[in-house]
C-alpha positions as a printed NumPy array, in Angstrom:
array([[-17.475,  24.896,  12.881],
       [-14.078,  26.222,  13.943],
       [-10.819,  24.652,  12.783],
       [-10.12 ,  22.745,  16.004],
       [-13.569,  21.158,  16.026],
       [-13.283,  20.24 ,  12.348],
       [ -9.976,  18.565,  13.126],
       [-11.473,  16.66 ,  16.088],
       [-14.421,  15.555,  13.983],
       [-12.093,  14.426,  11.202],
       [ -9.917,  12.46 ,  13.603],
       [-13.007,  10.67 ,  14.918],
       [-14.175,   9.851,  11.386],
       [-10.745,   8.428,  10.584],
       [-10.584,   6.431,  13.829],
       [-14.014,   4.916,  13.222],
       [-13.271,   4.227,   9.548],
       [-10.077,   2.401,  10.429],
       [-11.849,   0.475,  13.214],
       [-14.354,  -0.682,  10.58 ],
       [-11.498,  -1.751,   8.295],
       [-12.659,   0.531,   5.482],
       [-10.687,   2.501,   2.963],
       [-11.527,   6.139,   2.317],
       [-12.891,   5.102,  -1.078],
       [-15.194,   2.493,   0.454],
       [-16.482,   4.951,   3.065],
       [-17.142,   7.523,   0.339],
       [-19.191,   5.013,  -1.662],
       [-21.168,   3.792,   1.344],
       [-21.977,   7.264,   2.635],
       [-22.661,   9.063,  -0.649],
       [-19.587,  11.28 ,  -0.92 ],
       [-17.979,  12.045,  -4.279],
       [-14.829,  10.028,  -3.61 ],
       [-11.764,   9.357,  -1.517],
       [-10.683,  13.004,  -1.705],
       [-13.857,  14.14 ,   0.076],
       [-13.281,  11.705,   2.95 ],
       [ -9.604,  12.659,   3.11 ],
       [-10.551,  16.332,   3.42 ],
       [-13.02 ,  15.544,   6.221],
       [-10.455,  13.463,   8.093],
       [ -7.887,  16.261,   7.826],
       [-10.373,  18.822,   9.148],
       [-10.393,  20.677,   5.831],
       [-14.02 ,  20.038,   4.89 ],
       [-17.187,  20.632,   6.882],
       [-19.987,  18.239,   5.963],
       [-23.61 ,  19.289,   5.614],
       [-26.133,  18.08 ,   8.15 ],
       [-27.941,  16.01 ,   5.524],
       [-24.795,  13.897,   4.981],
       [-24.27 ,  13.186,   8.688],
       [-26.733,  10.252,   9.062],
       [-25.309,   8.35 ,   6.077],
       [-21.756,   8.945,   7.266],
       [-22.602,   7.779,  10.797],
       [-24.422,   4.65 ,   9.607],
       [-21.504,   3.795,   7.33 ],
       [-19.188,   4.099,  10.337],
       [-21.482,   1.86 ,  12.438],
       [-22.406,   4.591,  14.867],
       [-25.109,   7.213,  15.308],
       [-25.03 ,  10.873,  14.29 ],
       [-25.149,  11.807,  17.97 ],
       [-22.168,   9.654,  18.843],
       [-20.258,  11.009,  15.873],
       [-20.924,  14.588,  16.986],
       [-20.166,  13.898,  20.658],
       [-16.473,  14.206,  19.898],
       [-17.043,  17.937,  19.389],
       [-18.224,  18.376,  22.953],
       [-15.86 ,  16.099,  24.842],
       [-12.422,  16.557,  26.32 ],
       [-10.899,  13.473,  24.75 ],
       [ -7.196,  13.618,  25.446],
       [ -7.116,  12.445,  29.04 ],
       [ -5.361,   9.281,  30.165],
       [ -8.596,   7.565,  31.115],
       [-10.499,   8.395,  27.901],
       [ -7.731,   8.149,  25.317],
       [ -8.754,   5.808,  22.534],
       [-12.376,   5.475,  23.656],
       [-15.227,   6.371,  21.334],
       [-17.945,   8.801,  22.377],
       [-20.339,   6.026,  23.399],
       [-17.823,   4.462,  25.776],
       [-16.853,   7.867,  27.161],
       [-20.537,   8.448,  27.976],
       [-20.675,   5.054,  29.733],
       [-17.532,   5.927,  31.665],
       [-19.047,   9.252,  32.74 ],
       [-22.234,   7.504,  33.878],
       [-20.197,   5.077,  35.926],
       [-18.188,   7.937,  37.444],
       [-21.458,   9.674,  38.397],
       [-22.641,   6.432,  39.991],
       [-19.423,   6.155,  42.012],
       [-19.672,   9.801,  43.095],
       [-23.254,   9.352,  44.297],
       [-22.272,   6.247,  46.302],
       [-19.271,   8.038,  47.744],
       [-21.429,  10.976,  48.804],
       [-23.937,   8.679,  50.494],
       [-21.083,   6.812,  52.234],
       [-19.62 ,  10.122,  53.489],
       [-22.989,  11.603,  54.445]])
């Protein structure tokens, strides 16, 4: 994973951890990482996690591996999506598609 994606992933991990009210130490214990330093490195985009750690990390953050990885494939810094998690961004996109299809049928 390139540096920018690692940073985005780390920011999402931190955002979710804070939303859950967990410390880095608590997240490390719940998800099977060595300690706070490992979580800190992930959140700073300095450490790439292995695929086998992803499910435990996601469950500990009360999300799914897919939702946790979605941040890597989304443009997140737009006014309408700022602060939304990947699941809510997907819902927003679905709603936008719905509005577009209705608009097209209204114009057609």
